N, CA, C, O and CB atoms as a CASP TS submission, in Angstrom:
PFRMAT TS
TARGET T0000
AUTHOR 0000-0000-0000
METHOD Language model
MODEL 1
PARENT N/A
ATOM      1  N   UNK     1      53.976 131.340 128.077  1.00  0.00           N
ATOM      2  CA  UNK     1      54.866 130.183 128.817  1.00  0.00           C
ATOM      3  C   UNK     1      55.062 129.249 127.669  1.00  0.00           C
ATOM      4  O   UNK     1      55.706 128.339 128.192  1.00  0.00           O
ATOM      5  CB  UNK     1      54.088 129.352 130.212  1.00  0.00           C
ATOM      6  N   UNK     2      54.894 128.941 126.453  1.00  0.00           N
ATOM      7  CA  UNK     2      55.256 127.774 125.856  1.00  0.00           C
ATOM      8  C   UNK     2      55.923 128.993 124.550  1.00  0.00           C
ATOM      9  O   UNK     2      55.449 128.608 123.481  1.00  0.00           O
ATOM     10  CB  UNK     2      53.789 126.408 125.511  1.00  0.00           C
ATOM     11  N   UNK     3      56.599 129.955 124.365  1.00  0.00           N
ATOM     12  CA  UNK     3      57.510 130.413 123.683  1.00  0.00           C
ATOM     13  C   UNK     3      58.624 130.026 124.269  1.00  0.00           C
ATOM     14  O   UNK     3      59.689 129.815 123.689  1.00  0.00           O
ATOM     15  CB  UNK     3      57.422 131.635 123.481  1.00  0.00           C
ATOM     16  N   UNK     4      58.325 129.881 125.903  1.00  0.00           N
ATOM     17  CA  UNK     4      59.437 129.837 126.530  1.00  0.00           C
ATOM     18  C   UNK     4      60.075 128.875 126.726  1.00  0.00           C
ATOM     19  O   UNK     4      61.293 128.747 126.851  1.00  0.00           O
ATOM     20  CB  UNK     4      59.377 130.225 127.386  1.00  0.00           C
ATOM     21  N   UNK     5      58.793 127.729 126.781  1.00  0.00           N
ATOM     22  CA  UNK     5      59.584 126.267 127.176  1.00  0.00           C
ATOM     23  C   UNK     5      60.270 125.870 125.327  1.00  0.00           C
ATOM     24  O   UNK     5      61.161 125.022 125.270  1.00  0.00           O
ATOM     25  CB  UNK     5      57.993 124.641 127.999  1.00  0.00           C
ATOM     26  N   UNK     6      59.841 126.453 124.132  1.00  0.00           N
ATOM     27  CA  UNK     6      60.269 126.421 122.932  1.00  0.00           C
ATOM     28  C   UNK     6      62.081 127.055 122.828  1.00  0.00           C
ATOM     29  O   UNK     6      63.129 126.420 122.715  1.00  0.00           O
ATOM     30  CB  UNK     6      59.087 127.301 122.114  1.00  0.00           C
ATOM     31  N   UNK     7      61.900 128.089 122.897  1.00  0.00           N
ATOM     32  CA  UNK     7      62.900 128.954 123.459  1.00  0.00           C
ATOM     33  C   UNK     7      64.142 128.152 124.158  1.00  0.00           C
ATOM     34  O   UNK     7      65.275 128.541 123.875  1.00  0.00           O
ATOM     35  CB  UNK     7      62.181 129.879 124.494  1.00  0.00           C
ATOM     36  N   UNK     8      63.972 126.957 125.132  1.00  0.00           N
ATOM     37  CA  UNK     8      64.244 125.897 126.073  1.00  0.00           C
ATOM     38  C   UNK     8      65.431 124.793 125.074  1.00  0.00           C
ATOM     39  O   UNK     8      66.652 124.637 125.086  1.00  0.00           O
ATOM     40  CB  UNK     8      62.535 125.083 126.590  1.00  0.00           C
ATOM     41  N   UNK     9      64.334 124.225 124.311  1.00  0.00           N
ATOM     42  CA  UNK     9      63.893 123.509 123.568  1.00  0.00           C
ATOM     43  C   UNK     9      65.148 123.359 122.723  1.00  0.00           C
ATOM     44  O   UNK     9      65.995 122.477 122.583  1.00  0.00           O
ATOM     45  CB  UNK     9      62.676 123.944 123.040  1.00  0.00           C
ATOM     46  N   UNK    10      64.810 125.279 121.919  1.00  0.00           N
ATOM     47  CA  UNK    10      65.890 124.863 120.556  1.00  0.00           C
ATOM     48  C   UNK    10      67.175 125.680 121.018  1.00  0.00           C
ATOM     49  O   UNK    10      68.135 125.912 120.284  1.00  0.00           O
ATOM     50  CB  UNK    10      65.272 125.497 118.708  1.00  0.00           C
ATOM     51  N   UNK    11      67.042 126.105 122.425  1.00  0.00           N
ATOM     52  CA  UNK    11      68.544 126.342 122.383  1.00  0.00           C
ATOM     53  C   UNK    11      69.457 125.625 122.590  1.00  0.00           C
ATOM     54  O   UNK    11      70.496 125.747 121.942  1.00  0.00           O
ATOM     55  CB  UNK    11      68.891 127.067 123.001  1.00  0.00           C
ATOM     56  N   UNK    12      69.249 124.314 123.932  1.00  0.00           N
ATOM     57  CA  UNK    12      69.302 123.242 124.350  1.00  0.00           C
ATOM     58  C   UNK    12      69.880 122.400 122.581  1.00  0.00           C
ATOM     59  O   UNK    12      71.001 122.153 122.138  1.00  0.00           O
ATOM     60  CB  UNK    12      67.710 122.893 125.208  1.00  0.00           C
ATOM     61  N   UNK    13      68.436 122.182 121.994  1.00  0.00           N
ATOM     62  CA  UNK    13      68.555 121.642 120.360  1.00  0.00           C
ATOM     63  C   UNK    13      70.745 121.857 119.683  1.00  0.00           C
ATOM     64  O   UNK    13      71.588 121.117 119.175  1.00  0.00           O
ATOM     65  CB  UNK    13      67.020 123.259 119.093  1.00  0.00           C
ATOM     66  N   UNK    14      70.652 123.560 120.229  1.00  0.00           N
ATOM     67  CA  UNK    14      71.790 124.445 119.652  1.00  0.00           C
ATOM     68  C   UNK    14      72.805 123.634 120.027  1.00  0.00           C
ATOM     69  O   UNK    14      73.454 122.688 119.582  1.00  0.00           O
ATOM     70  CB  UNK    14      71.967 125.976 120.183  1.00  0.00           C
ATOM     71  N   UNK    15      72.702 124.560 121.343  1.00  0.00           N
ATOM     72  CA  UNK    15      74.127 123.888 122.155  1.00  0.00           C
ATOM     73  C   UNK    15      74.612 122.325 121.773  1.00  0.00           C
ATOM     74  O   UNK    15      75.800 122.039 121.624  1.00  0.00           O
ATOM     75  CB  UNK    15      73.786 123.804 123.932  1.00  0.00           C
ATOM     76  N   UNK    16      73.712 121.529 121.660  1.00  0.00           N
ATOM     77  CA  UNK    16      74.282 120.238 121.501  1.00  0.00           C
ATOM     78  C   UNK    16      75.105 119.736 120.380  1.00  0.00           C
ATOM     79  O   UNK    16      76.042 118.938 120.399  1.00  0.00           O
ATOM     80  CB  UNK    16      73.364 119.481 121.565  1.00  0.00           C
ATOM     81  N   UNK    17      74.366 120.593 119.063  1.00  0.00           N
ATOM     82  CA  UNK    17      75.025 120.723 117.808  1.00  0.00           C
ATOM     83  C   UNK    17      76.370 121.156 117.680  1.00  0.00           C
ATOM     84  O   UNK    17      77.155 120.690 116.854  1.00  0.00           O
ATOM     85  CB  UNK    17      74.365 121.498 117.100  1.00  0.00           C
ATOM     86  N   UNK    18      76.703 122.290 118.724  1.00  0.00           N
ATOM     87  CA  UNK    18      78.636 122.781 118.377  1.00  0.00           C
ATOM     88  C   UNK    18      79.016 122.357 120.081  1.00  0.00           C
ATOM     89  O   UNK    18      79.495 123.266 120.759  1.00  0.00           O
ATOM     90  CB  UNK    18      79.126 125.286 117.845  1.00  0.00           C
ATOM     91  N   UNK    19      78.808 121.041 120.722  1.00  0.00           N
ATOM     92  CA  UNK    19      79.340 120.754 121.679  1.00  0.00           C
ATOM     93  C   UNK    19      80.528 120.614 120.938  1.00  0.00           C
ATOM     94  O   UNK    19      80.874 121.795 120.898  1.00  0.00           O
ATOM     95  CB  UNK    19      78.797 119.775 122.468  1.00  0.00           C
ATOM     96  N   UNK    20      81.777 119.718 120.052  1.00  0.00           N
ATOM     97  CA  UNK    20      82.782 119.452 119.770  1.00  0.00           C
ATOM     98  C   UNK    20      82.859 120.262 119.849  1.00  0.00           C
ATOM     99  O   UNK    20      83.052 120.585 121.021  1.00  0.00           O
ATOM    100  CB  UNK    20      83.191 118.922 119.080  1.00  0.00           C
ATOM    101  N   UNK    21      82.813 121.440 118.849  1.00  0.00           N
ATOM    102  CA  UNK    21      83.457 122.354 118.305  1.00  0.00           C
ATOM    103  C   UNK    21      83.937 122.323 116.932  1.00  0.00           C
ATOM    104  O   UNK    21      83.170 121.665 116.230  1.00  0.00           O
ATOM    105  CB  UNK    21      84.304 122.527 119.006  1.00  0.00           C
ATOM    106  N   UNK    22      85.116 122.887 116.179  1.00  0.00           N
ATOM    107  CA  UNK    22      85.192 123.037 115.221  1.00  0.00           C
ATOM    108  C   UNK    22      86.128 122.446 115.314  1.00  0.00           C
ATOM    109  O   UNK    22      86.180 122.183 116.515  1.00  0.00           O
ATOM    110  CB  UNK    22      85.052 123.967 114.734  1.00  0.00           C
ATOM    111  N   UNK    23      87.222 121.895 114.700  1.00  0.00           N
ATOM    112  CA  UNK    23      88.303 121.056 114.204  1.00  0.00           C
ATOM    113  C   UNK    23      88.442 120.539 113.150  1.00  0.00           C
ATOM    114  O   UNK    23      87.836 119.635 112.574  1.00  0.00           O
ATOM    115  CB  UNK    23      88.477 120.235 114.750  1.00  0.00           C
ATOM    116  N   UNK    24      89.737 121.485 112.768  1.00  0.00           N
ATOM    117  CA  UNK    24      90.167 121.449 111.422  1.00  0.00           C
ATOM    118  C   UNK    24      90.205 119.759 111.178  1.00  0.00           C
ATOM    119  O   UNK    24      90.511 118.873 111.975  1.00  0.00           O
ATOM    120  CB  UNK    24      91.710 122.311 111.213  1.00  0.00           C
ATOM    121  N   UNK    25      89.651 119.650 109.359  1.00  0.00           N
ATOM    122  CA  UNK    25      90.469 118.748 108.773  1.00  0.00           C
ATOM    123  C   UNK    25      91.921 118.754 108.869  1.00  0.00           C
ATOM    124  O   UNK    25      92.604 119.776 108.790  1.00  0.00           O
ATOM    125  CB  UNK    25      90.196 118.774 107.623  1.00  0.00           C
ATOM    126  N   UNK    26      92.572 117.035 109.120  1.00  0.00           N
ATOM    127  CA  UNK    26      93.734 117.014 108.820  1.00  0.00           C
ATOM    128  C   UNK    26      93.625 115.630 107.430  1.00  0.00           C
ATOM    129  O   UNK    26      92.815 114.720 107.253  1.00  0.00           O
ATOM    130  CB  UNK    26      94.678 116.790 110.340  1.00  0.00           C
ATOM    131  N   UNK    27      94.489 115.937 106.901  1.00  0.00           N
ATOM    132  CA  UNK    27      94.709 115.156 105.904  1.00  0.00           C
ATOM    133  C   UNK    27      95.294 113.973 105.817  1.00  0.00           C
ATOM    134  O   UNK    27      96.464 114.266 106.064  1.00  0.00           O
ATOM    135  CB  UNK    27      95.166 115.681 105.272  1.00  0.00           C
ATOM    136  N   UNK    28      95.258 112.615 105.595  1.00  0.00           N
ATOM    137  CA  UNK    28      96.081 111.426 105.586  1.00  0.00           C
ATOM    138  C   UNK    28      97.304 111.103 104.822  1.00  0.00           C
ATOM    139  O   UNK    28      97.558 111.001 103.622  1.00  0.00           O
ATOM    140  CB  UNK    28      95.359 110.566 105.302  1.00  0.00           C
ATOM    141  N   UNK    29      98.090 110.952 106.101  1.00  0.00           N
ATOM    142  CA  UNK    29      99.456 110.968 104.720  1.00  0.00           C
ATOM    143  C   UNK    29      99.277 109.799 103.606  1.00  0.00           C
ATOM    144  O   UNK    29      98.360 109.030 103.896  1.00  0.00           O
ATOM    145  CB  UNK    29     101.281 110.578 105.466  1.00  0.00           C
ATOM    146  N   UNK    30     100.137 109.417 102.064  1.00  0.00           N
ATOM    147  CA  UNK    30     100.041 108.689 101.554  1.00  0.00           C
ATOM    148  C   UNK    30     100.496 107.696 101.863  1.00  0.00           C
ATOM    149  O   UNK    30     101.284 107.448 102.776  1.00  0.00           O
ATOM    150  CB  UNK    30     100.166 108.930 100.847  1.00  0.00           C
ATOM    151  N   UNK    31     100.224 107.317 101.428  1.00  0.00           N
ATOM    152  CA  UNK    31     101.117 105.563 101.587  1.00  0.00           C
ATOM    153  C   UNK    31     101.487 105.197 100.516  1.00  0.00           C
ATOM    154  O   UNK    31     100.919 104.789  99.502  1.00  0.00           O
ATOM    155  CB  UNK    31     100.296 104.173 102.070  1.00  0.00           C
ATOM    156  N   UNK    32     102.733 105.411 100.878  1.00  0.00           N
ATOM    157  CA  UNK    32     103.791 104.845  98.950  1.00  0.00           C
ATOM    158  C   UNK    32     104.192 103.203  99.497  1.00  0.00           C
ATOM    159  O   UNK    32     104.570 102.827 100.607  1.00  0.00           O
ATOM    160  CB  UNK    32     106.201 106.199  98.439  1.00  0.00           C
ATOM    161  N   UNK    33     103.881 102.262  97.961  1.00  0.00           N
ATOM    162  CA  UNK    33     104.364 101.254  98.388  1.00  0.00           C
ATOM    163  C   UNK    33     105.529 100.820  97.574  1.00  0.00           C
ATOM    164  O   UNK    33     105.768 101.141  96.410  1.00  0.00           O
ATOM    165  CB  UNK    33     103.422 100.398  98.508  1.00  0.00           C
ATOM    166  N   UNK    34     106.220 100.043  98.356  1.00  0.00           N
ATOM    167  CA  UNK    34     107.507 100.054  98.284  1.00  0.00           C
ATOM    168  C   UNK    34     107.931  98.505  97.300  1.00  0.00           C
ATOM    169  O   UNK    34     107.670  97.305  97.382  1.00  0.00           O
ATOM    170  CB  UNK    34     108.081 100.177  99.940  1.00  0.00           C
ATOM    171  N   UNK    35     108.434  99.080  96.720  1.00  0.00           N
ATOM    172  CA  UNK    35     109.274  97.909  95.261  1.00  0.00           C
ATOM    173  C   UNK    35     109.864  97.219  95.740  1.00  0.00           C
ATOM    174  O   UNK    35     110.367  97.308  96.860  1.00  0.00           O
ATOM    175  CB  UNK    35     110.345  98.352  94.109  1.00  0.00           C
ATOM    176  N   UNK    36     109.908  96.657  95.237  1.00  0.00           N
ATOM    177  CA  UNK    36     111.617  95.664  94.716  1.00  0.00           C
ATOM    178  C   UNK    36     112.286  95.843  94.161  1.00  0.00           C
ATOM    179  O   UNK    36     112.078  96.447  93.109  1.00  0.00           O
ATOM    180  CB  UNK    36     111.851  94.652  94.156  1.00  0.00           C
ATOM    181  N   UNK    37     113.665  95.368  94.578  1.00  0.00           N
ATOM    182  CA  UNK    37     114.989  95.817  94.148  1.00  0.00           C
ATOM    183  C   UNK    37     114.376  95.754  92.244  1.00  0.00           C
ATOM    184  O   UNK    37     113.237  95.410  91.928  1.00  0.00           O
ATOM    185  CB  UNK    37     116.587  94.482  94.821  1.00  0.00           C
ATOM    186  N   UNK    38     114.927  95.966  91.741  1.00  0.00           N
ATOM    187  CA  UNK    38     114.570  95.514  90.356  1.00  0.00           C
ATOM    188  C   UNK    38     115.591  94.173  89.703  1.00  0.00           C
ATOM    189  O   UNK    38     115.240  93.544  88.705  1.00  0.00           O
ATOM    190  CB  UNK    38     114.727  96.942  89.375  1.00  0.00           C
ATOM    191  N   UNK    39     116.769  93.910  90.388  1.00  0.00           N
ATOM    192  CA  UNK    39     116.712  92.820  90.407  1.00  0.00           C
ATOM    193  C   UNK    39     116.442  91.019  90.671  1.00  0.00           C
ATOM    194  O   UNK    39     116.830  89.936  90.234  1.00  0.00           O
ATOM    195  CB  UNK    39     116.973  93.169  90.387  1.00  0.00           C
ATOM    196  N   UNK    40     115.494  91.607  91.709  1.00  0.00           N
ATOM    197  CA  UNK    40     114.589  90.228  91.811  1.00  0.00           C
ATOM    198  C   UNK    40     114.183  89.360  91.199  1.00  0.00           C
ATOM    199  O   UNK    40     114.082  88.141  91.328  1.00  0.00           O
ATOM    200  CB  UNK    40     113.750  90.261  92.068  1.00  0.00           C
ATOM    201  N   UNK    41     113.679  90.909  89.694  1.00  0.00           N
ATOM    202  CA  UNK    41     113.037  90.294  88.294  1.00  0.00           C
ATOM    203  C   UNK    41     113.980  89.386  87.323  1.00  0.00           C
ATOM    204  O   UNK    41     113.648  88.585  86.449  1.00  0.00           O
ATOM    205  CB  UNK    41     112.555  91.568  87.346  1.00  0.00           C
ATOM    206  N   UNK    42     115.388  89.823  87.818  1.00  0.00           N
ATOM    207  CA  UNK    42     116.342  89.212  87.102  1.00  0.00           C
ATOM    208  C   UNK    42     116.914  87.702  87.690  1.00  0.00           C
ATOM    209  O   UNK    42     117.335  86.784  86.986  1.00  0.00           O
ATOM    210  CB  UNK    42     117.414  90.248  87.014  1.00  0.00           C
ATOM    211  N   UNK    43     116.817  87.712  89.011  1.00  0.00           N
ATOM    212  CA  UNK    43     117.316  86.588  89.966  1.00  0.00           C
ATOM    213  C   UNK    43     117.109  85.431  89.667  1.00  0.00           C
ATOM    214  O   UNK    43     118.006  84.589  89.631  1.00  0.00           O
ATOM    215  CB  UNK    43     116.871  86.604  91.143  1.00  0.00           C
ATOM    216  N   UNK    44     115.330  85.088  89.282  1.00  0.00           N
ATOM    217  CA  UNK    44     115.101  83.941  88.466  1.00  0.00           C
ATOM    218  C   UNK    44     115.352  83.426  87.545  1.00  0.00           C
ATOM    219  O   UNK    44     116.100  82.450  87.489  1.00  0.00           O
ATOM    220  CB  UNK    44     114.465  83.809  88.265  1.00  0.00           C
ATOM    221  N   UNK    45     114.668  84.065  86.392  1.00  0.00           N
ATOM    222  CA  UNK    45     116.052  83.114  84.976  1.00  0.00           C
ATOM    223  C   UNK    45     117.179  82.931  84.903  1.00  0.00           C
ATOM    224  O   UNK    45     117.646  82.241  83.998  1.00  0.00           O
ATOM    225  CB  UNK    45     116.340  83.543  83.735  1.00  0.00           C
ATOM    226  N   UNK    46     118.139  83.660  86.102  1.00  0.00           N
ATOM    227  CA  UNK    46     119.088  83.694  85.984  1.00  0.00           C
ATOM    228  C   UNK    46     120.047  82.040  86.865  1.00  0.00           C
ATOM    229  O   UNK    46     120.931  81.298  86.438  1.00  0.00           O
ATOM    230  CB  UNK    46     119.205  85.160  86.373  1.00  0.00           C
ATOM    231  N   UNK    47     119.363  82.077  88.042  1.00  0.00           N
ATOM    232  CA  UNK    47     119.137  80.602  88.172  1.00  0.00           C
ATOM    233  C   UNK    47     118.922  79.986  87.759  1.00  0.00           C
ATOM    234  O   UNK    47     119.770  79.096  87.819  1.00  0.00           O
ATOM    235  CB  UNK    47     118.722  80.169  88.572  1.00  0.00           C
ATOM    236  N   UNK    48     117.607  79.617  86.838  1.00  0.00           N
ATOM    237  CA  UNK    48     117.472  79.240  86.179  1.00  0.00           C
ATOM    238  C   UNK    48     117.804  78.049  84.316  1.00  0.00           C
ATOM    239  O   UNK    48     117.476  77.085  83.624  1.00  0.00           O
ATOM    240  CB  UNK    48     117.263  79.944  86.644  1.00  0.00           C
ATOM    241  N   UNK    49     118.988  79.637  84.576  1.00  0.00           N
ATOM    242  CA  UNK    49     119.899  79.470  83.184  1.00  0.00           C
ATOM    243  C   UNK    49     121.133  78.613  83.997  1.00  0.00           C
ATOM    244  O   UNK    49     122.131  78.313  83.342  1.00  0.00           O
ATOM    245  CB  UNK    49     120.524  81.271  82.288  1.00  0.00           C
ATOM    246  N   UNK    50     121.045  78.214  85.469  1.00  0.00           N
ATOM    247  CA  UNK    50     122.673  77.961  85.472  1.00  0.00           C
ATOM    248  C   UNK    50     121.937  76.919  86.178  1.00  0.00           C
ATOM    249  O   UNK    50     121.722  76.358  85.103  1.00  0.00           O
ATOM    250  CB  UNK    50     124.097  79.050  86.189  1.00  0.00           C
ATOM    251  N   UNK    51     121.341  76.134  87.041  1.00  0.00           N
ATOM    252  CA  UNK    51     120.388  75.225  86.293  1.00  0.00           C
ATOM    253  C   UNK    51     120.185  74.406  85.087  1.00  0.00           C
ATOM    254  O   UNK    51     120.911  73.412  85.079  1.00  0.00           O
ATOM    255  CB  UNK    51     119.674  75.732  86.174  1.00  0.00           C
ATOM    256  N   UNK    52     119.340  74.542  83.969  1.00  0.00           N
ATOM    257  CA  UNK    52     120.046  73.910  82.815  1.00  0.00           C
ATOM    258  C   UNK    52     121.094  74.118  82.770  1.00  0.00           C
ATOM    259  O   UNK    52     121.352  73.253  83.608  1.00  0.00           O
ATOM    260  CB  UNK    52     119.725  74.125  81.712  1.00  0.00           C
ATOM    261  N   UNK    53     122.093  74.534  82.525  1.00  0.00           N
ATOM    262  CA  UNK    53     123.557  74.652  82.153  1.00  0.00           C
ATOM    263  C   UNK    53     124.349  73.523  83.144  1.00  0.00           C
ATOM    264  O   UNK    53     125.542  73.329  82.911  1.00  0.00           O
ATOM    265  CB  UNK    53     124.138  76.347  82.421  1.00  0.00           C
ATOM    266  N   UNK    54     123.780  72.872  84.109  1.00  0.00           N
ATOM    267  CA  UNK    54     124.712  72.658  84.062  1.00  0.00           C
ATOM    268  C   UNK    54     124.604  71.101  84.305  1.00  0.00           C
ATOM    269  O   UNK    54     125.514  70.302  84.522  1.00  0.00           O
ATOM    270  CB  UNK    54     125.374  73.507  84.763  1.00  0.00           C
ATOM    271  N   UNK    55     122.803  70.820  84.177  1.00  0.00           N
ATOM    272  CA  UNK    55     121.949  69.685  83.581  1.00  0.00           C
ATOM    273  C   UNK    55     122.545  69.618  82.361  1.00  0.00           C
ATOM    274  O   UNK    55     122.761  68.430  82.121  1.00  0.00           O
ATOM    275  CB  UNK    55     120.359  69.889  83.475  1.00  0.00           C
ATOM    276  N   UNK    56     122.990  70.457  81.293  1.00  0.00           N
ATOM    277  CA  UNK    56     123.231  69.877  80.263  1.00  0.00           C
ATOM    278  C   UNK    56     125.282  69.427  79.945  1.00  0.00           C
ATOM    279  O   UNK    56     125.898  69.046  78.949  1.00  0.00           O
ATOM    280  CB  UNK    56     122.422  70.977  79.222  1.00  0.00           C
ATOM    281  N   UNK    57     125.667  69.726  81.287  1.00  0.00           N
ATOM    282  CA  UNK    57     126.850  69.504  81.216  1.00  0.00           C
ATOM    283  C   UNK    57     127.368  68.049  81.878  1.00  0.00           C
ATOM    284  O   UNK    57     128.317  67.314  81.605  1.00  0.00           O
ATOM    285  CB  UNK    57     127.388  70.643  81.753  1.00  0.00           C
ATOM    286  N   UNK    58     126.130  67.974  83.030  1.00  0.00           N
ATOM    287  CA  UNK    58     126.370  66.443  82.923  1.00  0.00           C
ATOM    288  C   UNK    58     125.908  65.588  82.297  1.00  0.00           C
ATOM    289  O   UNK    58     126.315  64.434  82.432  1.00  0.00           O
ATOM    290  CB  UNK    58     126.250  65.918  83.733  1.00  0.00           C
TER
END
C-alpha cells in the first residue's frame, strides 16, 4: 500500500512539472536607438554666431 501511495505522489509531482509543456525560447527584438540628424549639433553654434554678428553690427 505504501508503494502505491508513493507511486501516486511521484506521478502527481512529475505531471505538474511538465504541465506547461515545452515552449521554444523567443529572442527579444533589438532596440535600435535613433540618433538625431547631424545638423542638430551645428544649429546651435550657427545661431550663436548670427546673434553675435547682429550684436556686433548694432
